[in-house]
SEFI-582956 format. One record per atom (N, C-alpha, C, O): residue number from 1; residue in one letter; atom name; x, y, z. Coordinates in nm, 2 decimals. Layout:
<rs>
(NUM, 'a', 'CA', (X, Y, Z)) ...
</rs>
This chain:
<rs>
(1, 'm', 'N', (-0.77, 0.75, 1.08)) (1, 'm', 'CA', (-0.76, 0.73, 0.94)) (1, 'm', 'C', (-0.86, 0.85, 0.87)) (1, 'm', 'O', (-0.96, 0.88, 0.93)) (2, 't', 'N', (-0.81, 0.89, 0.77)) (2, 't', 'CA', (-0.89, 0.99, 0.69)) (2, 't', 'C', (-1.02, 0.93, 0.66)) (2, 't', 'O', (-1.03, 0.81, 0.62)) (3, 'p', 'N', (-1.14, 1.01, 0.69)) (3, 'p', 'CA', (-1.27, 0.95, 0.68)) (3, 'p', 'C', (-1.30, 0.91, 0.53)) (3, 'p', 'O', (-1.37, 0.81, 0.52)) (4, 'e', 'N', (-1.25, 0.96, 0.43)) (4, 'e', 'CA', (-1.28, 0.92, 0.29)) (4, 'e', 'C', (-1.19, 0.81, 0.25)) (4, 'e', 'O', (-1.22, 0.75, 0.14)) (5, 'l', 'N', (-1.09, 0.77, 0.33)) (5, 'l', 'CA', (-1.01, 0.66, 0.31)) (5, 'l', 'C', (-1.06, 0.52, 0.36)) (5, 'l', 'O', (-1.09, 0.51, 0.48)) (6, 't', 'N', (-1.08, 0.43, 0.27)) (6, 't', 'CA', (-1.14, 0.30, 0.31)) (6, 't', 'C', (-1.07, 0.18, 0.27)) (6, 't', 'O', (-1.00, 0.18, 0.16)) (7, 't', 'N', (-1.08, 0.07, 0.34)) (7, 't', 'CA', (-1.01, -0.06, 0.29)) (7, 't', 'C', (-1.12, -0.17, 0.28)) (7, 't', 'O', (-1.22, -0.16, 0.34)) (8, 'e', 'N', (-1.09, -0.26, 0.19)) (8, 'e', 'CA', (-1.18, -0.36, 0.17)) (8, 'e', 'C', (-1.08, -0.51, 0.14)) (8, 'e', 'O', (-0.99, -0.51, 0.06)) (9, 'l', 'N', (-1.12, -0.60, 0.22)) (9, 'l', 'CA', (-1.05, -0.72, 0.22)) (9, 'l', 'C', (-1.07, -0.79, 0.09)) (9, 'l', 'O', (-1.18, -0.82, 0.04)) (10, 'l', 'N', (-0.96, -0.83, 0.03)) (10, 'l', 'CA', (-0.95, -0.89, -0.10)) (10, 'l', 'C', (-0.94, -1.03, -0.08)) (10, 'l', 'O', (-0.91, -1.08, 0.03)) (11, 'p', 'N', (-0.98, -1.13, -0.20)) (11, 'p', 'CA', (-0.96, -1.26, -0.19)) (11, 'p', 'C', (-0.80, -1.29, -0.19)) (11, 'p', 'O', (-0.73, -1.21, -0.23)) (12, 'p', 'N', (-0.76, -1.41, -0.16)) (12, 'p', 'CA', (-0.62, -1.45, -0.17)) (12, 'p', 'C', (-0.57, -1.44, -0.32)) (12, 'p', 'O', (-0.64, -1.47, -0.41)) (13, 'a', 'N', (-0.45, -1.39, -0.33)) (13, 'a', 'CA', (-0.39, -1.37, -0.46)) (13, 'a', 'C', (-0.37, -1.50, -0.54)) (13, 'a', 'O', (-0.37, -1.50, -0.66)) (14, 's', 'N', (-0.35, -1.61, -0.46)) (14, 's', 'CA', (-0.35, -1.73, -0.53)) (14, 's', 'C', (-0.38, -1.85, -0.43)) (14, 's', 'O', (-0.40, -1.83, -0.31)) (15, 'r', 'N', (-0.40, -1.97, -0.49)) (15, 'r', 'CA', (-0.41, -2.08, -0.38)) (15, 'r', 'C', (-0.31, -2.11, -0.28)) (15, 'r', 'O', (-0.34, -2.17, -0.17)) (16, 'n', 'N', (-0.19, -2.07, -0.31)) (16, 'n', 'CA', (-0.07, -2.09, -0.22)) (16, 'n', 'C', (-0.06, -1.97, -0.12)) (16, 'n', 'O', (-0.02, -1.99, -0.01)) (17, 's', 'N', (-0.10, -1.86, -0.16)) (17, 's', 'CA', (-0.09, -1.74, -0.07)) (17, 's', 'C', (-0.21, -1.73, 0.01)) (17, 's', 'O', (-0.32, -1.73, -0.04)) (18, 'r', 'N', (-0.20, -1.73, 0.14)) (18, 'r', 'CA', (-0.32, -1.71, 0.24)) (18, 'r', 'C', (-0.30, -1.57, 0.31)) (18, 'r', 'O', (-0.38, -1.54, 0.39)) (19, 'a', 'N', (-0.20, -1.49, 0.28)) (19, 'a', 'CA', (-0.17, -1.37, 0.34)) (19, 'a', 'C', (-0.28, -1.28, 0.30)) (19, 'a', 'O', (-0.32, -1.27, 0.18)) (20, 'p', 'N', (-0.35, -1.22, 0.40)) (20, 'p', 'CA', (-0.44, -1.12, 0.39)) (20, 'p', 'C', (-0.40, -0.99, 0.30)) (20, 'p', 'O', (-0.28, -0.96, 0.31)) (21, 'r', 'N', (-0.48, -0.93, 0.22)) (21, 'r', 'CA', (-0.46, -0.82, 0.15)) (21, 'r', 'C', (-0.58, -0.73, 0.13)) (21, 'r', 'O', (-0.69, -0.78, 0.13)) (22, 'w', 'N', (-0.56, -0.60, 0.12)) (22, 'w', 'CA', (-0.67, -0.51, 0.13)) (22, 'w', 'C', (-0.66, -0.40, 0.01)) (22, 'w', 'O', (-0.55, -0.35, -0.02)) (23, 'a', 'N', (-0.78, -0.39, -0.06)) (23, 'a', 'CA', (-0.77, -0.27, -0.16)) (23, 'a', 'C', (-0.79, -0.15, -0.07)) (23, 'a', 'O', (-0.85, -0.15, 0.04)) (24, 'v', 'N', (-0.72, -0.03, -0.12)) (24, 'v', 'CA', (-0.73, 0.09, -0.05)) (24, 'v', 'C', (-0.80, 0.18, -0.13)) (24, 'v', 'O', (-0.75, 0.19, -0.25)) (25, 'r', 'N', (-0.91, 0.25, -0.10)) (25, 'r', 'CA', (-0.99, 0.35, -0.18)) (25, 'r', 'C', (-0.99, 0.48, -0.11)) (25, 'r', 'O', (-1.01, 0.49, 0.01)) (26, 'f', 'N', (-0.98, 0.58, -0.19)) (26, 'f', 'CA', (-1.02, 0.72, -0.15)) (26, 'f', 'C', (-1.14, 0.77, -0.22)) (26, 'f', 'O', (-1.14, 0.77, -0.35)) (27, 'e', 'N', (-1.23, 0.81, -0.15)) (27, 'e', 'CA', (-1.36, 0.86, -0.22)) (27, 'e', 'C', (-1.41, 0.76, -0.32)) (27, 'e', 'O', (-1.45, 0.79, -0.43)) (28, 'g', 'N', (-1.39, 0.63, -0.29)) (28, 'g', 'CA', (-1.45, 0.53, -0.37)) (28, 'g', 'C', (-1.35, 0.48, -0.48)) (28, 'g', 'O', (-1.37, 0.37, -0.53)) (29, 'k', 'N', (-1.24, 0.56, -0.51)) (29, 'k', 'CA', (-1.15, 0.54, -0.62)) (29, 'k', 'C', (-1.03, 0.45, -0.57)) (29, 'k', 'O', (-0.97, 0.48, -0.47)) (30, 'l', 'N', (-1.01, 0.33, -0.64)) (30, 'l', 'CA', (-0.89, 0.25, -0.60)) (30, 'l', 'C', (-0.77, 0.32, -0.62)) (30, 'l', 'O', (-0.73, 0.37, -0.73)) (31, 'i', 'N', (-0.69, 0.33, -0.50)) (31, 'i', 'CA', (-0.56, 0.40, -0.51)) (31, 'i', 'C', (-0.44, 0.33, -0.47)) (31, 'i', 'O', (-0.33, 0.37, -0.47)) (32, 'g', 'N', (-0.47, 0.20, -0.43)) (32, 'g', 'CA', (-0.36, 0.11, -0.39)) (32, 'g', 'C', (-0.41, -0.01, -0.32)) (32, 'g', 'O', (-0.52, -0.05, -0.33)) (33, 'e', 'N', (-0.31, -0.08, -0.26)) (33, 'e', 'CA', (-0.33, -0.21, -0.19)) (33, 'e', 'C', (-0.23, -0.22, -0.08)) (33, 'e', 'O', (-0.11, -0.18, -0.09)) (34, 'v', 'N', (-0.28, -0.29, 0.02)) (34, 'v', 'CA', (-0.19, -0.33, 0.13)) (34, 'v', 'C', (-0.18, -0.48, 0.15)) (34, 'v', 'O', (-0.29, -0.55, 0.14)) (35, 'q', 'N', (-0.06, -0.54, 0.16)) (35, 'q', 'CA', (-0.05, -0.68, 0.17)) (35, 'q', 'C', (0.03, -0.71, 0.31)) (35, 'q', 'O', (0.12, -0.64, 0.35)) (36, 'a', 'N', (-0.02, -0.81, 0.38)) (36, 'a', 'CA', (0.03, -0.86, 0.50)) (36, 'a', 'C', (0.16, -0.94, 0.46)) (36, 'a', 'O', (0.16, -1.02, 0.37)) (37, 'k', 'N', (0.26, -0.92, 0.54)) (37, 'k', 'CA', (0.39, -0.99, 0.52)) (37, 'k', 'C', (0.45, -1.04, 0.66)) (37, 'k', 'O', (0.43, -0.97, 0.76)) (38, 'k', 'N', (0.51, -1.15, 0.66)) (38, 'k', 'CA', (0.59, -1.20, 0.77)) (38, 'k', 'C', (0.72, -1.19, 0.72)) (38, 'k', 'O', (0.75, -1.23, 0.61)) (39, 'i', 'N', (0.82, -1.14, 0.82)) (39, 'i', 'CA', (0.96, -1.11, 0.79)) (39, 'i', 'C', (1.03, -1.23, 0.87)) (39, 'i', 'O', (1.02, -1.23, 1.00)) (40, 'g', 'N', (1.09, -1.33, 0.82)) (40, 'g', 'CA', (1.17, -1.43, 0.88)) (40, 'g', 'C', (1.09, -1.49, 1.00)) (40, 'g', 'O', (0.98, -1.54, 0.98)) (41, 'r', 'N', (1.16, -1.49, 1.12)) (41, 'r', 'CA', (1.10, -1.56, 1.22)) (41, 'r', 'C', (1.03, -1.46, 1.33)) (41, 'r', 'O', (1.00, -1.49, 1.44)) (42, 's', 'N', (1.01, -1.34, 1.27)) (42, 's', 'CA', (0.96, -1.23, 1.36)) (42, 's', 'C', (0.81, -1.26, 1.39)) (42, 's', 'O', (0.74, -1.32, 1.31)) (43, 's', 'N', (0.78, -1.22, 1.51)) (43, 's', 'CA', (0.63, -1.25, 1.55)) (43, 's', 'C', (0.55, -1.13, 1.50)) (43, 's', 'O', (0.42, -1.14, 1.50)) (44, 's', 'N', (0.60, -1.03, 1.47)) (44, 's', 'CA', (0.54, -0.90, 1.43)) (44, 's', 'C', (0.47, -0.93, 1.28)) (44, 's', 'O', (0.52, -1.00, 1.20)) (45, 'q', 'N', (0.36, -0.86, 1.26)) (45, 'q', 'CA', (0.29, -0.88, 1.13)) (45, 'q', 'C', (0.33, -0.74, 1.07)) (45, 'q', 'O', (0.31, -0.63, 1.13)) (46, 'f', 'N', (0.38, -0.74, 0.95)) (46, 'f', 'CA', (0.42, -0.61, 0.88)) (46, 'f', 'C', (0.31, -0.61, 0.75)) (46, 'f', 'O', (0.26, -0.71, 0.71)) (47, 'y', 'N', (0.30, -0.48, 0.70)) (47, 'y', 'CA', (0.21, -0.45, 0.60)) (47, 'y', 'C', (0.29, -0.37, 0.49)) (47, 'y', 'O', (0.36, -0.27, 0.51)) (48, 'e', 'N', (0.28, -0.43, 0.36)) (48, 'e', 'CA', (0.34, -0.35, 0.25)) (48, 'e', 'C', (0.24, -0.27, 0.18)) (48, 'e', 'O', (0.14, -0.32, 0.13)) (49, 'g', 'N', (0.28, -0.15, 0.18)) (49, 'g', 'CA', (0.19, -0.06, 0.09)) (49, 'g', 'C', (0.23, -0.04, -0.05)) (49, 'g', 'O', (0.34, -0.01, -0.08)) (50, 'l', 'N', (0.13, -0.07, -0.13)) (50, 'l', 'CA', (0.14, -0.06, -0.28)) (50, 'l', 'C', (0.05, 0.06, -0.33)) (50, 'l', 'O', (-0.07, 0.05, -0.31)) (51, 'v', 'N', (0.11, 0.16, -0.39)) (51, 'v', 'CA', (0.02, 0.27, -0.44)) (51, 'v', 'C', (0.02, 0.26, -0.60)) (51, 'v', 'O', (0.11, 0.23, -0.67)) (52, 'l', 'N', (-0.11, 0.28, -0.64)) (52, 'l', 'CA', (-0.15, 0.27, -0.77)) (52, 'l', 'C', (-0.13, 0.40, -0.84)) (52, 'l', 'O', (-0.21, 0.49, -0.83)) (53, 'i', 'N', (-0.03, 0.41, -0.92)) (53, 'i', 'CA', (0.00, 0.54, -1.01)) (53, 'i', 'C', (0.02, 0.51, -1.15)) (53, 'i', 'O', (0.11, 0.42, -1.18)) (54, 'q', 'N', (-0.05, 0.57, -1.25)) (54, 'q', 'CA', (-0.03, 0.55, -1.38)) (54, 'q', 'C', (-0.04, 0.39, -1.42)) (54, 'q', 'O', (0.02, 0.35, -1.51)) (55, 'g', 'N', (-0.14, 0.32, -1.35)) (55, 'g', 'CA', (-0.16, 0.18, -1.38)) (55, 'g', 'C', (-0.06, 0.09, -1.32)) (55, 'g', 'O', (-0.06, -0.03, -1.34)) (56, 'r', 'N', (0.04, 0.14, -1.25)) (56, 'r', 'CA', (0.14, 0.06, -1.18)) (56, 'r', 'C', (0.12, 0.05, -1.03)) (56, 'r', 'O', (0.08, 0.15, -0.96)) (57, 'l', 'N', (0.14, -0.07, -0.98)) (57, 'l', 'CA', (0.15, -0.07, -0.83)) (57, 'l', 'C', (0.30, -0.06, -0.78)) (57, 'l', 'O', (0.38, -0.14, -0.82)) (58, 'i', 'N', (0.32, 0.04, -0.70)) (58, 'i', 'CA', (0.46, 0.08, -0.66)) (58, 'i', 'C', (0.47, 0.05, -0.51)) (58, 'i', 'O', (0.40, 0.11, -0.43)) (59, 's', 'N', (0.56, -0.03, -0.47)) (59, 's', 'CA', (0.59, -0.06, -0.33)) (59, 's', 'C', (0.64, 0.06, -0.26)) (59, 's', 'O', (0.74, 0.13, -0.30)) (60, 'i', 'N', (0.58, 0.10, -0.15)) (60, 'i', 'CA', (0.62, 0.21, -0.06)) (60, 'i', 'C', (0.66, 0.19, 0.08)) (60, 'i', 'O', (0.65, 0.27, 0.18)) (61, 'e', 'N', (0.72, 0.05, 0.09)) (61, 'e', 'CA', (0.78, 0.02, 0.22)) (61, 'e', 'C', (0.69, -0.05, 0.30)) (61, 'e', 'O', (0.57, -0.06, 0.28)) (62, 'l', 'N', (0.75, -0.11, 0.40)) (62, 'l', 'CA', (0.68, -0.19, 0.52)) (62, 'l', 'C', (0.66, -0.12, 0.65)) (62, 'l', 'O', (0.75, -0.04, 0.69)) (63, 'd', 'N', (0.55, -0.15, 0.72)) (63, 'd', 'CA', (0.54, -0.09, 0.85)) (63, 'd', 'C', (0.44, -0.20, 0.93)) (63, 'd', 'O', (0.37, -0.29, 0.87)) (64, 't', 'N', (0.45, -0.18, 1.07)) (64, 't', 'CA', (0.37, -0.27, 1.14)) (64, 't', 'C', (0.23, -0.21, 1.16)) (64, 't', 'O', (0.15, -0.27, 1.23)) (65, 'd', 'N', (0.20, -0.10, 1.12)) (65, 'd', 'CA', (0.07, -0.02, 1.14)) (65, 'd', 'C', (-0.01, -0.01, 1.00)) (65, 'd', 'O', (0.03, 0.06, 0.91)) (66, 'l', 'N', (-0.12, -0.08, 1.00)) (66, 'l', 'CA', (-0.20, -0.10, 0.89)) (66, 'l', 'C', (-0.25, 0.04, 0.84)) (66, 'l', 'O', (-0.22, 0.08, 0.73)) (67, 'e', 'N', (-0.32, 0.12, 0.94)) (67, 'e', 'CA', (-0.37, 0.25, 0.91)) (67, 'e', 'C', (-0.25, 0.34, 0.86)) (67, 'e', 'O', (-0.27, 0.42, 0.77)) (68, 'e', 'N', (-0.13, 0.33, 0.92)) (68, 'e', 'CA', (-0.02, 0.41, 0.87)) (68, 'e', 'C', (0.01, 0.38, 0.72)) (68, 'e', 'O', (0.03, 0.47, 0.64)) (69, 'r', 'N', (0.00, 0.25, 0.68)) (69, 'r', 'CA', (0.04, 0.21, 0.54)) (69, 'r', 'C', (-0.08, 0.28, 0.45)) (69, 'r', 'O', (-0.05, 0.33, 0.35)) (70, 'c', 'N', (-0.20, 0.27, 0.49)) (70, 'c', 'CA', (-0.30, 0.33, 0.41)) (70, 'c', 'C', (-0.29, 0.49, 0.39)) (70, 'c', 'O', (-0.31, 0.55, 0.29)) (71, 'e', 'N', (-0.25, 0.55, 0.51)) (71, 'e', 'CA', (-0.21, 0.70, 0.50)) (71, 'e', 'C', (-0.10, 0.72, 0.40)) (71, 'e', 'O', (-0.11, 0.82, 0.33)) (72, 'e', 'N', (0.00, 0.64, 0.41)) (72, 'e', 'CA', (0.12, 0.67, 0.31)) (72, 'e', 'C', (0.09, 0.64, 0.18)) (72, 'e', 'O', (0.15, 0.70, 0.10)) (73, 'i', 'N', (-0.01, 0.54, 0.15)) (73, 'i', 'CA', (-0.06, 0.52, 0.02)) (73, 'i', 'C', (-0.13, 0.64, -0.03)) (73, 'i', 'O', (-0.11, 0.68, -0.15)) (74, 'l', 'N', (-0.22, 0.70, 0.05)) (74, 'l', 'CA', (-0.29, 0.82, 0.00)) (74, 'l', 'C', (-0.19, 0.93, -0.02)) (74, 'l', 'O', (-0.21, 1.00, -0.12)) (75, 'k', 'N', (-0.10, 0.96, 0.06)) (75, 'k', 'CA', (0.00, 1.06, 0.06)) (75, 'k', 'C', (0.08, 1.05, -0.08)) (75, 'k', 'O', (0.10, 1.15, -0.15)) (76, 'a', 'N', (0.12, 0.94, -0.11)) (76, 'a', 'CA', (0.20, 0.90, -0.23)) (76, 'a', 'C', (0.11, 0.93, -0.35)) (76, 'a', 'O', (0.16, 0.99, -0.45)) (77, 'w', 'N', (-0.01, 0.87, -0.34)) (77, 'w', 'CA', (-0.10, 0.89, -0.46)) (77, 'w', 'C', (-0.14, 1.03, -0.49)) (77, 'w', 'O', (-0.16, 1.07, -0.60)) (78, 'r', 'N', (-0.15, 1.12, -0.39)) (78, 'r', 'CA', (-0.17, 1.26, -0.40)) (78, 'r', 'C', (-0.07, 1.34, -0.47)) (78, 'r', 'O', (-0.09, 1.42, -0.55)) (79, 'd', 'N', (0.05, 1.30, -0.41)) (79, 'd', 'CA', (0.19, 1.37, -0.45)) (79, 'd', 'C', (0.30, 1.27, -0.46)) (79, 'd', 'O', (0.37, 1.25, -0.36)) (80, 'p', 'N', (0.31, 1.20, -0.58)) (80, 'p', 'CA', (0.41, 1.11, -0.60)) (80, 'p', 'C', (0.56, 1.15, -0.56)) (80, 'p', 'O', (0.64, 1.07, -0.53)) (81, 's', 'N', (0.58, 1.28, -0.58)) (81, 's', 'CA', (0.72, 1.32, -0.55)) (81, 's', 'C', (0.74, 1.33, -0.39)) (81, 's', 'O', (0.85, 1.37, -0.36)) (82, 's', 'N', (0.64, 1.31, -0.30)) (82, 's', 'CA', (0.66, 1.31, -0.17)) (82, 's', 'C', (0.72, 1.18, -0.10)) (82, 's', 'O', (0.76, 1.18, 0.01)) (83, 'n', 'N', (0.73, 1.07, -0.19)) (83, 'n', 'CA', (0.78, 0.94, -0.15)) (83, 'n', 'C', (0.90, 0.92, -0.23)) (83, 'n', 'O', (0.90, 0.93, -0.35)) (84, 'v', 'N', (1.01, 0.87, -0.16)) (84, 'v', 'CA', (1.12, 0.83, -0.23)) (84, 'v', 'C', (1.11, 0.72, -0.33)) (84, 'v', 'O', (1.17, 0.72, -0.44)) (85, 'h', 'N', (1.03, 0.62, -0.30)) (85, 'h', 'CA', (1.00, 0.50, -0.38)) (85, 'h', 'C', (0.93, 0.54, -0.51)) (85, 'h', 'O', (0.97, 0.50, -0.62)) (86, 't', 'N', (0.82, 0.61, -0.49)) (86, 't', 'CA', (0.75, 0.66, -0.61)) (86, 't', 'C', (0.83, 0.75, -0.70)) (86, 't', 'O', (0.83, 0.74, -0.83)) (87, 'r', 'N', (0.90, 0.83, -0.64)) (87, 'r', 'CA', (1.00, 0.93, -0.72)) (87, 'r', 'C', (1.09, 0.84, -0.81)) (87, 'r', 'O', (1.11, 0.87, -0.92)) (88, 'y', 'N', (1.16, 0.74, -0.74)) (88, 'y', 'CA', (1.25, 0.65, -0.81)) (88, 'y', 'C', (1.18, 0.57, -0.93)) (88, 'y', 'O', (1.23, 0.55, -1.04)) (89, 'a', 'N', (1.07, 0.52, -0.89)) (89, 'a', 'CA', (0.99, 0.44, -0.98)) (89, 'a', 'C', (0.94, 0.52, -1.11)) (89, 'a', 'O', (0.94, 0.46, -1.22)) (90, 'l', 'N', (0.90, 0.64, -1.09)) (90, 'l', 'CA', (0.85, 0.72, -1.20)) (90, 'l', 'C', (0.95, 0.82, -1.25)) (90, 'l', 'O', (0.91, 0.91, -1.32)) (91, 'k', 'N', (1.08, 0.80, -1.20)) (91, 'k', 'CA', (1.19, 0.89, -1.25)) (91, 'k', 'C', (1.16, 1.03, -1.23)) (91, 'k', 'O', (1.17, 1.11, -1.33)) (92, 'l', 'N', (1.11, 1.07, -1.11)) (92, 'l', 'CA', (1.08, 1.20, -1.09)) (92, 'l', 'C', (1.20, 1.28, -1.04)) (92, 'l', 'O', (1.29, 1.21, -0.98)) (93, 'k', 'N', (1.22, 1.41, -1.06)) (93, 'k', 'CA', (1.32, 1.48, -0.99)) (93, 'k', 'C', (1.28, 1.53, -0.85)) (93, 'k', 'O', (1.16, 1.55, -0.82)) (94, 'e', 'N', (1.39, 1.55, -0.77)) (94, 'e', 'CA', (1.35, 1.59, -0.63)) (94, 'e', 'C', (1.30, 1.73, -0.62)) (94, 'e', 'O', (1.27, 1.78, -0.52)) 
</rs>
């Protein structure tokens, strides 16, 4: 993982939600969040990356690799046009 990229475990989002979630920071600045997800009966743990752009959390898909989600958040935060989900959410041209 990029050395300046860090994660911090966050408290549960609600009393009913026990799924772990992490704040993602680059050089100390909050750039997004990762949330653990279970899909159906799958035994695999998935992680949803949410990038913070213009005050909005934008979902950038699921992956089974936590570090990969953090790197994708950084990539989308640095260049929103590099990710199809951020391009769509922000109405950017290709």
